[in-house]
PLY file of the C-alpha trace (Angstrom):
ply
format ascii 1.0
element vertex 173
property float x
property float y
property float z
element edge 172
property int vertex1
property int vertex2
end_header
22.43 -8.00 -0.55
19.49 -5.13 -0.38
19.77 -2.26 -2.87
17.79 1.07 -2.53
17.26 4.21 -4.67
15.06 6.99 -4.09
12.05 8.46 -5.99
10.67 12.11 -5.98
6.74 11.88 -5.27
4.22 14.44 -4.74
4.16 12.97 -1.34
7.67 13.17 -0.71
10.66 10.91 -0.85
10.11 7.40 -1.23
12.49 5.05 -0.61
12.53 1.80 -2.73
14.14 -1.19 -1.45
15.44 -4.61 -3.92
16.75 -7.75 -3.29
18.27 -7.19 -7.10
15.49 -8.51 -8.87
12.19 -7.78 -6.76
10.56 -4.75 -4.91
10.89 -6.06 -1.69
9.86 -2.56 0.35
8.34 1.05 -0.38
8.96 3.51 2.00
7.59 6.95 2.54
10.91 8.77 3.69
10.33 9.03 7.25
9.93 5.19 7.37
12.62 3.26 8.77
14.61 0.36 7.57
16.85 -1.38 9.62
18.70 -3.77 6.48
22.14 -2.43 5.17
21.54 -1.78 1.83
23.53 -0.35 -1.14
22.43 2.39 -3.12
22.01 1.51 -6.76
19.64 3.57 -9.17
20.56 1.32 -12.46
18.88 -2.16 -11.11
15.80 -3.13 -13.66
13.82 -3.33 -11.07
14.01 0.02 -9.95
13.45 1.52 -13.57
10.27 -0.20 -13.84
8.68 0.64 -10.59
10.14 4.04 -10.92
8.24 4.26 -14.46
5.05 2.49 -12.90
5.31 5.62 -9.70
5.31 8.38 -12.61
2.25 6.75 -14.34
0.75 6.67 -11.06
1.23 9.87 -9.91
0.18 11.63 -13.15
-3.48 10.67 -12.50
-3.38 7.37 -15.22
-4.18 3.95 -13.90
-1.18 1.68 -13.92
-0.91 -2.17 -14.16
0.50 -4.21 -11.44
0.18 -7.47 -12.73
3.50 -7.37 -14.37
5.56 -5.65 -11.82
8.38 -7.55 -9.87
6.87 -7.34 -6.36
8.01 -9.54 -3.22
6.26 -8.19 0.27
7.22 -10.55 2.88
5.06 -11.80 5.63
2.80 -14.70 6.24
0.75 -16.90 3.92
-2.24 -15.31 5.46
-0.70 -11.49 4.88
-0.16 -12.55 1.69
-3.50 -13.65 0.53
-4.96 -10.02 1.69
-2.28 -8.26 -0.18
-3.10 -10.06 -3.21
-6.59 -9.23 -3.11
-5.30 -6.08 -2.88
-3.72 -5.99 -5.38
-7.51 -6.52 -7.27
-9.17 -3.44 -6.03
-9.33 -1.18 -8.98
-7.75 2.11 -9.22
-10.44 4.72 -8.14
-12.28 2.18 -5.86
-12.14 1.72 -2.10
-13.52 -1.54 0.15
-14.30 -2.30 3.46
-12.32 -4.29 5.92
-15.71 -6.13 6.05
-15.16 -7.04 2.14
-11.43 -8.27 2.45
-13.06 -10.58 5.58
-15.48 -12.08 3.28
-13.08 -12.88 0.60
-10.97 -14.48 2.81
-13.65 -16.77 4.61
-14.47 -18.08 1.29
-10.88 -18.49 0.25
-10.03 -20.11 3.31
-13.43 -21.65 4.60
-12.22 -19.69 8.02
-13.49 -16.57 9.37
-11.00 -14.25 10.12
-11.15 -11.77 12.97
-10.86 -8.24 11.77
-7.70 -7.57 13.89
-5.87 -9.82 11.56
-7.37 -8.10 8.69
-6.40 -4.85 9.86
-2.98 -6.18 10.75
-2.43 -7.58 7.09
-3.29 -4.24 5.79
-1.27 -2.43 7.92
1.82 -4.08 7.62
1.88 -3.92 3.87
5.45 -3.37 2.86
4.87 -2.03 -0.58
2.25 0.67 0.19
0.70 2.71 -2.99
1.63 -0.11 -5.44
-0.37 -2.95 -3.69
-2.93 -0.54 -2.80
-3.47 -0.77 1.32
-4.97 3.08 1.04
-7.96 2.06 -0.74
-9.15 0.41 2.52
-11.44 1.85 4.58
-13.52 1.32 7.53
-17.57 0.63 7.40
-19.77 3.24 6.97
-17.05 5.25 4.74
-14.78 5.75 7.67
-11.26 6.93 6.61
-8.66 4.60 8.77
-5.12 4.29 9.44
-2.51 4.30 6.84
1.41 4.00 7.32
1.97 7.64 6.05
-0.69 9.12 7.89
-4.38 9.96 6.83
-3.45 13.05 5.01
-1.16 10.64 2.32
-4.13 8.04 2.33
-6.60 11.20 1.67
-4.20 12.41 -1.03
-3.78 8.86 -3.16
-7.46 8.46 -2.82
-8.51 12.26 -4.35
-5.36 11.42 -6.76
-7.43 8.13 -8.44
-10.75 10.67 -8.68
-12.04 9.47 -5.43
-14.34 12.50 -3.77
-13.07 12.42 -0.09
-15.82 14.48 1.14
-17.55 11.71 1.56
-15.55 9.86 3.58
-15.07 10.58 7.78
-11.90 11.11 9.47
-11.53 9.60 12.79
-12.06 11.83 15.57
-9.20 12.64 18.02
-9.16 11.64 21.10
-8.63 14.57 23.61
-6.91 14.01 26.97
-8.66 12.24 29.90
0 1
1 2
2 3
3 4
4 5
5 6
6 7
7 8
8 9
9 10
10 11
11 12
12 13
13 14
14 15
15 16
16 17
17 18
18 19
19 20
20 21
21 22
22 23
23 24
24 25
25 26
26 27
27 28
28 29
29 30
30 31
31 32
32 33
33 34
34 35
35 36
36 37
37 38
38 39
39 40
40 41
41 42
42 43
43 44
44 45
45 46
46 47
47 48
48 49
49 50
50 51
51 52
52 53
53 54
54 55
55 56
56 57
57 58
58 59
59 60
60 61
61 62
62 63
63 64
64 65
65 66
66 67
67 68
68 69
69 70
70 71
71 72
72 73
73 74
74 75
75 76
76 77
77 78
78 79
79 80
80 81
81 82
82 83
83 84
84 85
85 86
86 87
87 88
88 89
89 90
90 91
91 92
92 93
93 94
94 95
95 96
96 97
97 98
98 99
99 100
100 101
101 102
102 103
103 104
104 105
105 106
106 107
107 108
108 109
109 110
110 111
111 112
112 113
113 114
114 115
115 116
116 117
117 118
118 119
119 120
120 121
121 122
122 123
123 124
124 125
125 126
126 127
127 128
128 129
129 130
130 131
131 132
132 133
133 134
134 135
135 136
136 137
137 138
138 139
139 140
140 141
141 142
142 143
143 144
144 145
145 146
146 147
147 148
148 149
149 150
150 151
151 152
152 153
153 154
154 155
155 156
156 157
157 158
158 159
159 160
160 161
161 162
162 163
163 164
164 165
165 166
166 167
167 168
168 169
169 170
170 171
171 172
C-alpha cells in the first residue's frame, strides 16, 4: 500500500508519497501520480520529510544522509541520483561533470542523453537536488516543475541566477 500527504511550500502544494517506511516520490501539485494511495499524515517518514522541507525552505542547508529515501529506477539512474545527493547546497554542477563522475565510477562513457534522462526522471526532486544541475556555460536547463521553479530553488540557496542564461523560446516556423 502507498500513502500520501501534502506539504504547503513556497512553490505551492507538494505531494509526498511513501510505501510506509520510505519516501518514494515528491510531486509538485500539478504532477500526475497514477498509483492508488491512502492519505495518512501520521507516518514517521512524512514527519521527517516535512521537517526537512521546512528547514530547507527556511533557507537553511538540510542534511539528506539520514532521510528515508527510496527513489525507483535503474542502477544507472540510481548512480546519478546518488551523485546528485553529493552536490553541496548553494552549488551547481554540469551534466558534463556528472558524466565524468559516472565514467570514472563505471569505466564507461555515458551518453549525455542518458545523464539528462536520469536527472530528469528523479522522482524525489528538491531533496535529491536535480535543480542544481545546469548546462555548460551556465545555461539553465529543463526542470520537472518548470524553469521558474528551478530558478526559485537556486535563489533560495543563495545562487545568483542572473549569471545563468535561460533557454531561448523557439518561435513558430
